[in-house]
C-alpha positions as CSV (number, residue, x, y, z in Angstrom):
1,M,83.8,173.4,164.2
2,L,87.5,174.2,164.6
3,R,88.6,171.8,161.8
4,R,85.9,173.3,159.6
5,A,87.6,177.0,160.4
6,L,90.9,175.6,159.5
7,H,89.9,174.3,156.2
8,R,88.5,177.6,155.3
9,L,91.4,179.3,156.5
10,T,93.7,177.0,154.6
11,A,91.5,177.7,151.6
12,L,91.9,181.3,151.7
13,L,95.3,181.4,152.1
14,L,95.7,179.4,149.1
15,I,93.8,181.8,147.3
16,L,95.7,184.9,148.5
17,T,99.3,183.4,148.5
18,P,101.0,184.4,145.1
19,L,102.0,181.6,143.1
20,P,105.4,181.8,140.8
21,A,104.5,182.4,137.2
22,S,105.2,178.7,136.3
23,A,102.6,177.7,138.9
24,Q,100.0,180.3,138.1
25,P,96.5,178.2,137.4
26,I,95.3,177.3,133.8
27,A,92.0,178.6,133.4
28,V,90.1,175.6,132.4
29,G,86.6,176.7,133.1
30,G,84.2,176.4,130.4
31,T,86.6,174.6,128.0
32,T,87.5,171.4,126.7
33,Q,91.5,170.4,127.1
34,L,92.5,168.0,124.2
35,L,95.4,165.6,125.2
36,V,97.2,165.9,121.9
37,D,100.2,167.5,123.8
38,D,101.2,168.2,127.6
39,H,99.7,171.7,127.7
40,I,98.0,171.0,130.8
41,V,100.1,167.9,132.0
42,A,102.7,168.3,134.5
43,K,103.8,165.1,135.1
44,R,102.9,161.6,133.4
45,E,104.3,158.1,134.1
46,G,103.6,154.9,132.1
47,L,101.8,156.5,129.6
48,E,102.2,156.6,125.8
49,R,101.1,159.5,123.5
50,R,98.7,157.5,121.0
51,Q,97.3,158.9,117.8
52,S,93.7,157.5,116.8
53,T,93.6,155.4,113.6
54,P,91.3,156.7,111.3
55,G,89.7,154.2,108.6
56,P,89.0,152.5,106.8
57,G,88.4,155.1,103.9
58,R,85.3,155.5,101.6
59,V,84.8,157.0,98.3
60,V,82.0,160.1,98.7
61,L,83.0,162.0,95.6
62,A,84.1,161.0,91.8
63,G,84.8,162.9,88.8
64,D,81.4,161.6,87.2
65,Q,80.5,164.6,85.4
66,P,81.5,165.1,81.6
67,W,83.5,168.3,82.3
68,E,85.4,166.7,85.4
69,Q,88.6,165.3,84.3
70,R,89.9,164.9,87.9
71,V,88.6,166.0,91.3
72,F,90.7,166.9,94.4
73,Y,91.5,169.2,97.4
74,P,88.0,168.9,99.3
75,E,87.0,171.8,101.7
76,V,84.2,171.1,103.9
77,M,81.8,173.4,106.3
78,R,78.0,173.9,107.1
79,R,75.7,176.3,105.8
80,P,73.5,178.2,108.3
81,D,70.6,175.8,107.5
82,G,72.7,172.6,108.4
83,R,73.3,171.6,104.7
84,I,77.2,170.5,104.4
85,M,79.0,172.0,101.2
86,M,82.1,170.4,99.9
87,F,84.1,173.1,97.9
88,Y,86.6,170.8,95.8
89,N,88.8,171.3,92.8
90,A,88.3,170.0,89.5
91,G,90.3,169.8,86.3
92,L,88.4,170.3,83.1
93,T,88.1,167.5,80.6
94,R,88.7,170.2,77.9
95,A,91.4,172.0,79.7
96,P,92.8,169.8,82.4
97,M,95.4,172.6,83.4
98,L,92.7,174.8,84.1
99,N,91.1,174.1,87.9
100,V,87.9,175.2,88.9
101,V,86.2,175.6,92.1
102,S,83.1,173.2,92.0
103,L,80.4,172.5,94.8
104,A,78.7,169.4,96.2
105,E,76.3,169.1,99.0
106,S,75.1,166.9,101.6
107,R,73.1,166.2,104.9
108,D,75.3,163.7,106.4
109,G,78.6,164.1,105.3
110,L,78.6,160.8,103.4
111,T,76.0,161.0,100.4
112,F,76.8,164.1,98.0
113,T,75.1,165.4,95.3
114,K,76.3,168.0,92.7
115,P,73.7,171.1,92.2
116,R,73.3,172.7,88.9
117,L,74.4,176.6,89.7
118,G,74.0,178.2,86.3
119,F,77.2,180.3,87.1
120,F,79.2,178.5,84.5
121,E,78.4,176.1,81.7
122,E,80.3,173.5,79.8
123,D,78.8,172.2,76.4
124,G,76.0,174.2,76.9
125,Q,74.7,172.7,80.3
126,P,74.6,174.3,83.6
127,T,77.3,173.1,86.0
128,N,78.1,173.0,89.6
129,I,81.2,174.9,89.1
130,L,81.7,178.3,91.1
131,Y,84.9,179.9,89.9
132,R,87.5,179.6,87.5
133,D,91.3,179.2,87.9
134,A,91.7,178.6,91.4
135,H,94.1,175.9,92.6
136,G,94.0,174.4,95.9
137,P,91.3,176.9,97.5
138,G,91.2,177.4,101.2
139,I,87.7,178.5,101.7
140,V,86.6,179.9,105.2
141,R,82.9,181.3,106.1
142,D,83.2,184.4,108.4
143,P,79.5,184.7,110.5
144,H,80.8,188.5,111.5
145,A,81.5,189.7,108.0
146,G,79.2,191.8,105.5
147,D,77.0,189.4,103.4
148,G,79.5,190.2,100.4
149,E,82.4,188.8,102.3
150,R,80.7,186.4,104.3
151,Y,82.9,183.4,102.5
152,K,86.4,184.0,101.7
153,M,88.8,182.1,99.5
154,A,92.5,181.9,99.4
155,Y,94.2,180.3,96.2
156,F,96.8,179.9,93.8
157,E,96.2,181.5,90.6
158,G,97.4,181.0,87.2
159,H,100.1,178.6,88.2
160,K,102.4,181.5,89.5
161,T,100.4,183.9,92.1
162,L,98.7,183.8,95.6
163,A,95.0,185.6,95.3
164,V,92.0,185.9,97.2
165,A,88.3,186.1,96.6
166,F,85.0,186.8,98.3
167,A,81.3,185.9,98.1
168,G,78.1,186.2,100.0
169,E,75.7,183.5,100.7
170,D,75.1,183.3,97.2
171,L,78.5,182.0,96.6
172,R,79.4,184.1,93.7
173,F,83.0,184.7,94.4
174,R,84.7,187.8,93.1
175,P,88.3,188.2,93.1
176,S,90.2,191.1,95.1
177,P,91.4,194.0,93.0
178,L,94.3,194.0,94.7
179,N,95.2,190.4,93.5
180,P,97.7,189.1,92.7
181,L,98.8,189.2,96.2
182,A,102.3,187.5,95.9
183,T,104.4,185.3,93.5
184,Y,105.2,181.9,95.0
185,K,105.1,178.5,93.8
186,A,102.3,177.4,95.9
187,D,100.3,174.8,93.8
188,T,98.8,172.8,96.7
189,K,96.2,173.0,98.9
190,Q,95.9,176.4,100.8
191,G,95.0,176.3,104.4
192,V,93.1,179.1,105.8
193,V,92.0,179.7,109.4
194,W,90.7,182.5,111.9
195,D,93.0,182.1,115.0
196,P,91.1,183.6,118.0
197,A,94.1,184.1,119.9
198,S,95.8,186.6,117.6
199,R,92.6,187.8,116.3
200,K,94.0,187.4,112.5
201,W,93.6,185.3,109.4
202,L,96.3,182.8,109.1
203,W,97.4,181.3,105.9
204,F,99.6,178.1,105.4
205,T,101.0,177.1,102.3
206,R,104.1,175.3,100.7
207,I,107.3,177.2,99.8
208,W,110.4,176.1,97.9
209,E,113.7,176.5,99.9
210,K,117.2,174.9,99.8
211,P,117.4,172.1,102.7
212,M,118.2,173.5,106.1
213,D,119.6,170.1,107.2
214,G,122.6,169.8,105.0
215,R,121.0,166.9,102.8
216,I,119.9,167.0,99.1
217,G,117.0,168.6,97.8
218,W,115.4,167.8,94.4
219,S,117.6,167.8,91.3
220,H,114.6,168.5,89.2
221,F,113.7,171.7,91.1
222,K,117.4,173.4,91.5
223,G,118.4,171.8,94.7
224,E,115.4,172.9,96.5
225,I,112.7,171.2,98.6
226,R,109.1,171.8,100.0
227,S,108.4,173.3,103.7
228,I,105.3,175.0,105.2
229,A,105.1,178.6,105.2
230,R,102.9,181.2,107.3
231,F,101.3,184.2,106.5
232,E,99.0,186.3,108.5
233,S,96.4,189.2,108.1
234,S,93.8,191.5,109.6
235,D,91.6,192.1,106.5
236,F,92.3,188.7,104.4
237,V,93.7,191.1,101.7
238,H,97.1,192.6,103.2
239,W,99.1,189.7,104.1
240,S,103.0,189.6,106.0
241,G,105.0,186.8,105.4
242,P,106.0,184.2,104.5
243,E,107.6,182.6,107.6
244,V,108.7,179.0,107.3
245,V,107.2,177.3,110.2
246,L,107.6,173.5,109.4
247,R,110.3,171.8,107.5
248,R,111.8,168.5,107.6
249,S,114.4,167.3,110.4
250,A,117.7,165.5,110.2
251,S,115.8,162.3,111.6
252,D,113.3,162.2,108.6
253,P,114.1,160.1,105.5
254,E,116.5,161.6,103.0
255,L,114.0,162.1,100.2
256,L,111.1,163.3,102.4
257,D,109.4,166.9,102.2
258,F,105.9,168.9,103.1
259,Y,103.6,168.8,100.4
260,G,100.9,171.0,102.1
261,M,98.9,171.2,105.1
262,H,95.1,171.6,106.5
263,V,94.7,173.5,109.5
264,I,91.7,173.8,112.1
265,V,91.2,175.4,115.5
266,R,89.6,173.1,118.0
267,H,89.1,174.0,121.6
268,G,91.7,176.5,121.4
269,V,94.4,174.4,119.9
270,M,95.9,174.6,116.1
271,I,95.4,171.0,114.8
272,G,97.4,170.5,111.5
273,L,97.3,167.7,108.9
274,L,100.3,168.0,107.3
275,W,101.2,166.0,104.1
276,T,104.3,164.0,104.1
277,S,105.8,163.2,100.7
278,D,108.5,160.3,101.0
279,W,109.9,160.5,97.6
280,A,111.2,157.3,95.8
281,D,114.0,159.4,93.6
282,D,115.8,162.9,93.8
283,R,113.4,164.0,91.0
284,G,110.4,164.2,93.3
285,R,108.5,161.3,91.9
286,V,106.2,158.6,93.2
287,G,106.7,157.7,96.9
288,R,104.5,157.6,99.4
289,Q,102.3,160.7,100.2
290,R,100.6,160.3,103.6
291,A,99.5,162.6,106.4
292,E,100.8,163.3,109.8
293,L,99.4,164.9,113.0
294,V,100.8,168.5,114.2
295,V,99.7,170.7,116.7
296,S,100.4,174.2,117.7
297,R,99.6,176.7,120.9
298,D,101.2,179.9,119.7
299,S,99.2,180.6,116.6
300,G,101.0,178.5,114.3
301,R,104.5,179.6,114.6
302,S,105.8,176.7,116.0
303,W,104.5,172.9,115.7
304,T,104.8,169.6,117.5
305,R,104.7,166.6,115.5
306,V,102.8,164.2,117.6
307,D,104.4,161.1,116.2
308,A,106.6,161.8,113.3
309,S,107.5,158.0,113.0
310,H,104.0,157.0,112.2
311,P,101.4,158.7,109.8
312,F,97.8,159.7,111.0
313,L,96.5,159.1,107.8
314,E,98.3,155.7,106.3
315,L,97.9,154.7,102.8
316,G,94.9,152.4,101.8
317,A,95.6,148.8,100.9
318,S,97.1,147.8,97.5
319,G,94.6,148.0,95.1
320,S,92.3,150.5,97.0
321,F,91.3,153.8,95.8
322,D,93.5,155.4,98.4
323,S,96.6,153.3,98.0
324,H,99.1,155.6,96.8
325,I,98.0,159.3,97.9
326,V,96.3,160.4,101.1
327,W,96.0,164.1,101.2
328,P,93.4,165.6,104.1
329,S,91.9,169.0,103.5
330,G,88.7,168.9,105.1
331,L,87.4,168.1,108.8
332,L,83.8,168.3,110.0
333,T,82.2,167.0,113.5
334,V,78.9,165.2,112.4
335,G,77.2,163.9,115.7
336,D,79.6,161.9,117.8
337,K,82.4,161.5,114.8
338,D,85.1,163.8,113.4
339,L,84.9,162.9,109.4
340,I,88.3,163.6,107.6
341,F,87.9,164.4,104.0
342,Y,90.7,163.8,101.6
343,L,92.2,163.3,98.2
344,G,92.8,159.7,97.5
345,A,94.7,158.3,94.5
346,N,95.6,154.8,93.1
347,A,98.5,156.2,91.1
348,G,101.6,157.6,92.2
349,H,102.5,161.4,92.0
350,G,104.3,162.4,88.8
351,L,103.6,159.2,86.9
352,H,101.5,160.8,84.6
353,R,101.2,164.2,82.6
354,I,98.0,165.9,83.8
355,E,96.6,166.1,80.4
356,E,96.9,162.1,80.3
357,F,96.0,161.6,83.7
358,P,93.5,158.8,83.8
359,R,90.1,160.2,84.9
360,D,89.3,157.5,87.8
361,K,92.6,157.8,89.8
362,Y,91.6,160.7,91.8
363,R,88.6,160.3,94.2
364,I,87.6,162.1,97.1
365,G,87.2,160.1,100.5
366,V,86.4,160.2,103.8
367,R,87.7,158.4,107.2
368,E,86.1,158.6,110.7
369,I,87.4,159.1,114.1
370,G,85.5,159.8,117.4
371,R,84.6,163.4,118.2
372,D,87.9,165.1,119.4
373,R,89.9,162.0,119.4
374,F,92.8,163.2,117.4
375,A,95.4,161.7,120.1
376,G,95.6,160.6,123.7
377,L,97.2,159.1,126.5
378,A,97.3,155.4,126.9
379,A,98.0,153.0,129.5
380,G,98.4,149.2,128.9
381,A,97.8,146.4,131.7
382,A,100.5,148.1,133.9
383,T,98.8,151.4,135.5
384,G,100.1,154.9,134.3
385,T,99.3,158.3,136.1
386,L,99.3,161.9,135.3
387,S,99.0,164.9,137.0
388,T,98.3,168.5,135.3
389,K,99.2,171.3,136.2
390,P,97.4,173.8,138.6
391,L,94.0,174.5,137.1
392,G,91.7,177.4,137.7
393,L,88.2,176.2,137.7
394,R,84.8,177.9,138.1
395,S,83.3,178.2,141.2
396,R,80.6,175.8,140.1
397,W,82.5,173.0,137.9
398,T,81.9,169.4,136.6
399,V,84.6,167.3,134.8
400,S,83.6,164.6,132.1
401,A,86.5,162.6,130.2
402,N,86.6,161.7,126.6
403,A,87.9,158.1,127.3
404,V,87.8,154.6,126.2
405,I,88.4,152.0,129.0
406,E,88.8,148.4,128.0
407,P,87.4,145.4,129.6
408,G,89.4,144.9,132.9
409,G,90.6,148.4,132.9
410,E,89.8,151.4,134.7
411,M,90.6,155.1,135.5
412,I,90.5,156.8,138.8
413,F,90.5,160.5,139.6
414,W,91.3,162.7,142.6
415,W,92.3,166.0,143.3
416,S,95.4,167.6,145.4
417,N,97.1,170.7,146.3
418,A,100.2,172.2,145.0
419,A,102.1,170.1,147.6
420,G,100.5,167.0,146.5
421,K,98.1,166.2,149.5
422,P,94.6,164.8,148.2
423,I,92.0,167.3,148.5
424,S,89.1,165.2,147.5
425,S,88.1,161.4,147.5
426,R,88.9,159.0,144.6
427,K,86.4,158.4,141.7
428,R,86.5,155.6,139.6
429,L,85.2,155.0,136.1
430,G,84.9,151.6,134.8
431,P,85.2,149.9,131.2
432,G,83.2,151.6,128.6
433,D,83.3,153.8,125.6
434,G,82.4,157.7,126.5
435,L,83.0,161.1,124.8
436,A,81.8,162.7,128.1
437,S,81.7,160.4,130.9
438,P,81.2,162.5,133.9
439,V,83.3,162.2,137.0
440,T,81.3,163.8,139.8
441,W,82.3,164.7,143.5
442,S,80.0,165.9,146.6
443,T,79.0,169.6,146.7
444,A,81.3,170.2,149.5
445,E,84.5,168.5,147.7
446,R,83.7,170.6,144.7
447,H,83.8,173.8,146.7
448,R,86.8,172.8,148.7
449,V,88.4,172.0,145.4
450,A,87.3,175.3,143.4
451,G,89.5,177.5,145.9
452,A,92.7,175.5,145.7
453,A,94.4,176.1,142.4
454,P,94.0,172.1,142.5
455,I,95.8,169.7,140.4
456,L,93.9,166.9,138.8
457,N,95.2,163.3,139.1
458,I,94.6,160.3,137.2
459,S,95.8,156.7,137.5
460,M,94.8,154.6,134.6
461,R,95.2,150.9,133.1
462,N,94.0,149.5,129.9
463,A,92.4,153.0,128.7
464,T,92.9,155.9,126.7
465,I,92.2,159.2,127.5
466,Y,91.7,161.8,124.9
467,A,90.2,165.1,126.5
468,L,89.0,166.7,129.9
469,S,86.1,169.1,129.7
470,F,85.6,171.5,132.6
471,H,82.4,173.0,132.8
């Protein structure tokens, strides 16, 4: 009886004693915490942050219509009825410099058809074209907007200006009367996203600037290189910016810059797929066109490059459809998989004039990773450990782990208080591959842990953990 009373008193004191600001519990109840960075991690030893390796790629869309000279820059989302829509750019056969926005549809994200919409005709035939003169459209669906503005599109118009347009569920986009919004050379895929943290729309695009690292820029472009800039807006029409948020560092190859970036928000983390261009000469031609994984926790103002030395999306094998360019611009969860859609090319950037561009050189491909498995913490044969920062749990809580445990490996979980003293038993997960493997404790232990601003500890070997879910 006395021991039970002391336990209750200790738990009460832990609740009532103010914690320093640096030790305030992170509220995780009802969330999934991606381990793409150390946001909830206080200490780790013997663990390596490891990116997933998507692939191999497969073609899901080609320029197979008479009016499509090339297809590129996919944007993918679901309609309310569950259909998957792919918006993509196409250069017209009769006018290759005129980029149109077209629509393809799918049920599974792997097989697409091109509906005849009747909005625009080519050679007297209905097409799947939605909009004309829009380069690199970034399109989002806003479920809270009136039907006339349900779909919002940010794009580069006329090879010189930024613009926006709006559509209802009929997908008939109408340009804003305030266009053009700004003049920038932003002929890349525009990345637009709603940020719940700031309650603003964010627009990421590339901008040209003089190198900030003291090294050379492109002789062909007045000594400038490409960096990633950020705009923000409350209404999708009036934008503040640009603010440069990603530029090459002194440790990058001398002829590298950033061609564009696709951004999503997943479980409170901003995930960026950053297009890196490691050029072959100082005129900005050919080279390796790949993608890095970057993350942000402050509404896209600062970014962490998860592994700048290794691309997240590598080029395909020699001779494949994506052997020269891999530019991701769409990401969609389908079942247990995250599908990453991208422009794949088997010809180098700048080798052909647009008017002479071979029709079969650009394809839209897809690669897969497990759901939420962008990057995780991995241990080999030697045991590695991690301890979280103090966590704020719901009174009734459960934990599950998104993890892969190889044969002969294991993960062991236990809770401790701020002093490092264990306050729960140890629970083991054995070999297996689970997106949400439950880690369970008794009801009495859960009550004890919930009131203690607890720290979750994990030891592991021959295993990788990608995320923790607290329900």
